[in-house]
C-alpha positions, 0 to 999 in steps of 0.5 A: 306206235299204233292205236287199236284202230291202226292209227299210227301215233307219231308223238305223245304228250301228257299235259296232265292237269294243265289249264286249257289256256296254257294247254292250247298254247303248248299244243299249237307249238307241238302240232306246228313242229309236226309234219302234215298228216302226223298224229299226236296223242294228247292226254289232257285231264283238265275238264275244259279240254272236253269242249276246248280241244274239239273247238280248237281243232275246228278253228285251226283245221286240224282233225280230231281223230278220236276224243275219249277224255282224257285222251285225244288224237289230233292229226295235223292239217295239210299246209 
């Protein structure tokens, strides 16, 4: 699967309206199951995701490739 900018999407997850606490816990599990360099397309409609997801990426070392609420592209960090 490709994004319009040729980013290869390796996994999709629609988290719907899941609150950010549970969202972050589930995101950690999902991203840890991926290989380094793979990209997750996440749809998170919770309004807190706008601030929480970029912060989580900075703290964990994963790359936020794109953020256009409610869609986020997160690339798993190298181990």
